[in-house]
C-alpha positions in Angstrom: 87.3 97.6 47.5 87.1 101.5 48.3 89.1 103.2 51.0 86.3 103.3 53.6 85.9 99.4 53.6 89.7 98.9 53.8 89.8 101.2 56.8 86.9 99.5 58.6 88.8 96.0 58.1 91.9 97.6 59.4 90.3 98.8 62.5 88.6 95.3 63.0 92.1 93.8 62.7 93.5 96.3 65.4 90.6 95.6 67.8 91.0 91.8 67.6 94.6 91.9 68.3 94.5 94.3 71.2 94.8 92.8 74.6 91.7 92.9 76.6 92.1 94.9 79.7 91.4 93.0 83.2 89.0 94.5 85.4 90.8 95.7 88.5 89.1 96.7 91.7 90.2 99.2 94.2 91.2 99.0 97.8 88.2 98.1 100.0 87.1 100.5 102.4 87.9 98.3 105.4 91.5 97.9 104.3 91.7 101.9 103.7 90.6 102.2 107.3 93.1 99.6 108.5 96.0 101.6 107.0 94.8 104.9 108.2 94.4 103.8 111.8 96.7 101.1 112.5 99.4 100.8 110.0 100.6 104.6 109.8 100.5 105.4 113.6 102.6 102.2 114.0 105.1 103.2 111.7 105.2 106.5 113.1 106.0 105.2 116.5 108.9 103.1 115.2 110.4 106.3 113.5 110.1 108.0 116.7 111.7 105.4 118.8 114.8 105.4 116.1 114.9 109.0 116.2 115.0 109.1 119.9 117.9 106.5 119.9 119.9 108.4 117.4 119.4 111.8 119.2 119.8 110.6 122.8 123.0 108.8 122.0 123.5 104.9 122.4 124.8 105.3 126.0 121.6 107.1 127.2 119.4 105.2 125.0 120.4 101.8 126.5 119.3 103.0 129.8 115.9 104.4 128.7 112.8 102.8 127.6 109.9 104.3 125.7 106.6 103.5 127.4 104.1 105.6 125.2 103.4 108.2 122.9 100.1 110.1 123.3 99.0 113.5 122.3 102.3 114.7 121.7 104.0 113.4 125.0 106.8 110.9 124.6 106.9 109.1 128.0 110.1 107.5 128.8 111.1 105.5 131.6 114.7 106.1 132.7 117.2 104.5 135.5 117.6 107.0 138.5 120.6 109.0 138.8 123.0 110.3 136.2 120.8 109.1 133.2 117.7 110.6 134.5 119.6 113.9 135.0 121.2 113.7 131.5 118.0 113.1 129.9 116.2 115.8 131.8 119.0 117.9 130.6 118.8 116.9 126.7 115.2 116.7 126.5 114.7 119.9 124.6 117.4 119.2 122.2 115.8 115.7 121.6 112.5 117.0 121.1 113.9 119.5 118.5 116.1 116.9 116.5 112.9 114.6 116.5 110.7 117.3 115.2 113.4 118.0 112.6 113.6 114.7 111.5 109.9 113.8 111.5 107.7 116.9 111.5 104.5 114.7 111.4 105.2 113.0 114.6 103.6 116.1 116.4 105.9 115.7 119.4 105.7 118.5 122.1 107.4 117.3 125.4 109.3 114.4 126.9 107.9 113.1 130.2 110.4 111.2 132.1 109.2 108.5 134.7 111.7 106.9 137.2 112.5 103.1 136.1 112.0 101.1 139.5 114.6 98.5 139.9 
């Protein structure tokens, strides 16, 4: 047996013992679209709410309710009186802290709405 035949046999043996790779499929376009349109924005909203609570403080955050976040405007309903005054006073600092923590949030301002009792 010459060396070329021995190499061919060895190659066949290696190919035979090699595990066959399974065919995998990529993410479907529908799933990609769902993640892009629904999952990421929902996650971003949760991060903004969490950042607002930590930036505003627990006392103020308990008396506020985040209503919406559209086009960079965070709309917050707050109880009238000292809570509204305090939120109005701290709004620039809160926006700055949220931007610092989550730059992808694109928050520009806080719109304060009176919470009717």
